[in-house]
C-alpha positions in Angstrom: 1.1 49.1 -10.1 -2.4 48.7 -11.5 -5.1 46.3 -11.7 -3.3 44.4 -14.3 0.0 44.1 -12.7 1.6 40.5 -12.7 2.9 40.4 -9.2 5.0 37.9 -7.5 2.9 36.0 -5.0 5.5 34.4 -3.1 4.0 32.0 -0.3 0.5 33.2 -1.1 0.7 30.9 -4.1 1.2 27.7 -1.7 -2.5 27.0 -1.7 -2.2 26.1 -5.2 -0.1 23.1 -4.1 -3.0 22.0 -1.8 -5.3 21.8 -4.8 -2.6 20.1 -6.9 -2.4 17.4 -4.0 -6.3 17.3 -3.9 -6.4 16.6 -7.8 -3.9 13.7 -7.5 -6.3 12.0 -4.6 -9.1 12.7 -6.9 -7.3 10.9 -9.7 -6.7 8.0 -7.4 -2.9 8.6 -7.6 -2.3 9.7 -4.0 -3.1 8.9 -0.5 -2.0 11.9 1.9 -1.8 9.6 4.7 0.8 7.2 3.3 4.4 7.9 3.6 6.1 10.1 0.9 8.5 7.5 0.6 5.9 5.0 -0.7 6.0 7.0 -4.0 9.4 8.4 -3.7 11.7 5.8 -1.8 14.6 7.8 -1.6 12.9 10.6 0.3 12.5 8.2 3.4 16.3 8.5 4.1 17.8 9.8 7.5 14.6 9.4 9.8 12.0 10.8 7.0 10.4 7.4 6.4 7.3 8.2 8.3 6.7 11.8 6.8 3.2 11.9 4.9 1.8 14.4 2.4 -0.5 15.6 5.1 2.5 16.4 7.3 4.0 18.6 4.4 0.6 20.3 3.8 0.2 21.0 7.5 3.8 22.1 8.0 4.4 19.2 10.5 7.0 17.3 8.8 10.2 18.5 10.6 12.4 19.1 7.4 12.8 22.9 7.7 16.7 22.2 7.6 16.0 21.5 3.6 14.9 24.9 3.0 18.5 25.6 2.1 17.9 23.9 -1.2 16.3 27.0 -2.5 19.9 27.8 -3.7 19.8 24.9 -6.1 19.8 25.4 -9.6 17.5 22.6 -10.8 14.8 20.0 -10.1 17.3 17.2 -9.7 19.5 18.9 -7.5 16.4 19.9 -5.2 15.3 16.3 -5.1 18.6 15.2 -4.0 18.9 17.6 -1.1 15.6 16.5 0.0 16.5 13.0 -0.1 19.7 13.9 2.0 18.1 16.1 4.6 17.5 14.8 7.9 14.4 15.2 10.0 14.6 17.5 12.8 16.1 16.1 16.2 13.4 14.7 18.6 10.8 15.5 15.9 7.8 13.2 15.4 5.9 14.1 12.3 2.5 15.5 13.1 3.4 16.0 16.6 5.5 19.3 16.2 4.9 22.3 13.7 7.2 24.5 11.9 6.5 26.4 8.8 8.5 25.1 5.8 9.3 28.0 3.6 10.6 25.9 0.7 11.2 22.3 1.4 7.6 21.0 1.9 6.3 22.5 -1.2 9.3 21.4 -3.3 8.5 17.7 -2.2 5.0 18.4 -3.1 6.2 19.5 -6.6 8.3 16.2 -7.1 5.4 14.0 -5.9 3.2 15.7 -8.7 5.8 14.8 -11.3 6.3 11.5 -10.2 2.6 10.5 -9.7 1.1 12.5 -12.8 4.1 12.3 -15.3 3.6 16.1 -15.6 5.9 18.7 -14.2 4.4 20.7 -11.4 4.1 23.9 -13.5 2.5 22.2 -16.4 0.1 20.1 -14.1 -1.1 23.3 -12.4 -1.5 25.2 -15.6 -3.7 22.5 -17.4 -5.8 21.3 -14.4 -6.3 24.8 -12.4 -5.0 27.9 -14.3 -6.8 27.2 -17.5 -10.1 25.8 -16.2 -10.2 28.7 -13.9 -9.2 31.2 -16.6 -6.4 32.6 -14.3 -4.8 33.9 -17.6 -1.7 35.5 -16.0 -0.7 32.9 -13.6 2.6 31.3 -14.3 5.9 30.0 -12.7 8.1 31.4 -15.2 8.8 34.8 -16.9 11.1 34.4 -19.9 12.7 37.4 -21.5 10.1 37.4 -23.9 7.4 37.3 -21.4 8.9 40.2 -19.8 9.2 42.3 -22.9 5.4 41.4 -23.7 4.3 42.5 -20.3 6.1 45.6 -20.2 5.1 47.9 -17.5 2.4 45.3 -16.4 5.4 43.0 -14.9 5.6 44.3 -11.2 9.1 44.9 -9.6 9.4 43.6 -6.2 11.2 46.4 -4.0 13.0 46.2 -0.8 11.5 49.1 1.4 13.5 49.0 4.6 15.4 51.7 6.5 13.7 54.6 4.7 15.0 53.4 1.2 13.1 51.9 -1.8 14.9 49.9 -4.3 14.3 46.8 -6.8 15.3 43.5 -4.7 17.4 41.7 -7.3 16.7 38.3 -5.2 13.0 38.5 -6.5 13.9 39.4 -10.2 12.0 37.2 -12.6 15.2 35.9 -14.2 16.3 34.7 -10.8 12.9 33.3 -9.6 12.5 31.4 -12.8 15.5 29.5 -12.8 13.7 26.8 -10.9 10.0 26.1 -10.5 9.3 26.9 -6.9 5.8 25.6 -6.2 5.8 27.5 -2.7 7.0 30.8 -3.7 7.6 31.3 -7.4 4.1 32.0 -8.7 3.1 35.4 -10.5 -0.2 36.6 -11.8 -2.9 39.4 -11.2 -4.7 40.0 -8.1 -7.7 39.1 -10.1 -6.3 35.6 -10.8 -5.9 35.0 -7.2 -9.4 36.1 -6.5 -10.8 33.8 -9.0 -8.8 31.0 -7.3 -10.7 31.8 -4.0 -14.0 32.2 -5.7 -13.6 28.7 -6.7 -12.9 27.5 -3.1 -15.8 29.4 -2.1 -17.9 27.6 -4.8 -16.6 24.3 -3.2 -14.6 23.4 -6.3 -16.6 25.2 -9.0 -16.3 28.5 -10.7 -18.5 29.9 -13.6 -19.9 26.4 -14.2 -16.6 24.7 -14.4 -15.8 22.2 -11.6 -12.2 21.2 -10.9 -12.6 19.7 -7.5 -15.2 17.8 -5.4 -16.9 19.7 -2.8 -15.6 17.2 0.0 -12.0 17.7 -1.0 -12.5 21.5 -0.6 -14.2 21.1 2.5 -11.4 19.3 4.2 -8.7 21.7 2.8 -10.5 24.5 4.5 -11.2 22.8 7.7 -8.8 22.4 10.8 -6.2 19.8 10.3 -3.8 21.2 12.9 -5.0 22.7 15.9 -3.5 24.7 18.7 0.1 23.7 18.0 3.1 26.4 18.5 4.6 27.1 15.3 8.5 26.9 15.8 9.1 29.1 12.8 6.7 31.8 13.7 6.9 31.3 17.4 3.0 31.6 17.6 0.2 29.1 18.1 -1.3 28.7 14.6 -4.1 26.6 13.3 -3.7 25.1 9.9 -5.9 23.4 7.0 -4.4 21.4 4.3 -2.1 23.9 2.8 -4.0 27.0 3.9 -3.7 28.9 7.1 -6.7 30.2 9.3 -7.4 33.4 10.8 -5.7 32.9 14.2 -7.0 35.9 16.4 -8.3 33.2 18.8 -4.8 32.6 19.8 -3.8 36.1 20.4 -3.6 39.4 18.3 0.3 38.8 17.9 -0.2 35.9 15.4 1.5 36.9 12.1 -0.2 36.9 8.7 -3.6 37.0 9.9 -6.5 38.3 7.8 -7.5 41.3 10.0 -9.8 42.4 12.8 -13.0 41.8 11.1 -12.3 38.4 9.4 -14.5 35.7 10.6 -13.2 32.6 12.4 -14.0 30.6 9.1 -11.4 32.6 7.0 -8.7 30.6 5.3 -5.8 31.5 3.0 -2.2 32.4 3.0 0.3 35.1 3.2 3.2 36.0 1.1 6.4 37.2 2.6 6.1 40.9 3.5 4.0 41.6 0.5 0.7 39.8 -0.1 -2.2 37.9 1.2 -5.2 36.2 -0.2 -8.2 34.5 1.4 -11.8 33.5 1.4 -14.1 34.6 4.3 -17.2 32.1 3.8 -19.0 34.1 6.5 -19.2 37.2 4.1 -18.8 35.0 0.7 -15.7 37.3 0.2 -12.7 36.4 -1.7 -9.9 39.0 -1.7 -6.2 39.5 -2.6 -4.1 42.1 -1.4 -0.7 42.8 -3.1 2.1 45.0 -2.3 5.2 45.6 -4.3 7.6 46.7 -1.5 9.0 44.6 1.2 9.3 46.7 4.5 10.2 44.0 7.1 7.9 41.6 9.1 7.0 44.1 11.6 6.0 47.1 9.4 4.2 44.6 6.9 2.1 43.1 9.6 1.1 46.5 10.9 0.3 47.5 7.2 -1.7 44.5 6.6 -3.9 44.6 9.5 -4.7 48.1 8.8 -5.5 47.4 5.0 -7.6 44.3 5.7 -9.5 46.2 8.4 -10.1 48.9 5.8 -11.3 46.3 3.3 -14.2 44.9 5.3 -15.2 48.5 6.5 -15.3 50.0 2.9 -17.3 47.1 1.7 -19.7 47.8 4.6 -19.3 44.3 6.1 -19.0 45.7 9.7 
């Protein structure tokens, strides 16, 4: 690992989808409070007719059962799985919360294609990555890319039970078979920091504006408050595609931003391996990436120690 390593971000890349949705709104193509089925009629089957894009972004849609579509081999197969999926029993969208590992962001990716005419990876590359000079950010790593990157291409390891070995489930050739808006993005830590610097700049970075200030303010403000997340088992507040520092709901809340982060801090973690966030109270944008997955408990302990050290070493506390 080095500063130039190209890492798999997993769910730490989910906020890119929030910006993609905001860009569609800015273009007049998407109303996040209209049912997804208004743009994609087949999606409304099996009790999903009331689900909106806002529900997807706040993980209140109730379609966690469709997370199994991650095993699909292509976009059409994923779309069909989402269409066939049933809403969870006794679930009223917006009234219950349950983190969607895969399904919600795949639905966002399909909406981007249907409304903009561009595949999700192309849309975010031209509208987000290129304007922000996120030069290494990509959803696909071909054999040629891997050869060109060489040792810069970081390998994700399983680091459980005292052993460390490359995890084949996260190999580039596996993750690149399908564009995964919520888990398949790779890039350098610096790329991810540039993204959060743009959010701290209310949509602008280095003189380049990609988003209206009001859209950023809405993304980074509470949209789901005081709801128990049925996936994580904790009360967790959420913005539009970003999670907040949830210390106010107890120290056990997972994927937080450490003991010194302000209550204004927003961002997103990646499974057992990364986190990135913006803390407006300190004008701080940060990305922390590990290339070993030690299990949820060990990672949570590690993340709390490293985020604490970050603030302390910067002299912010």
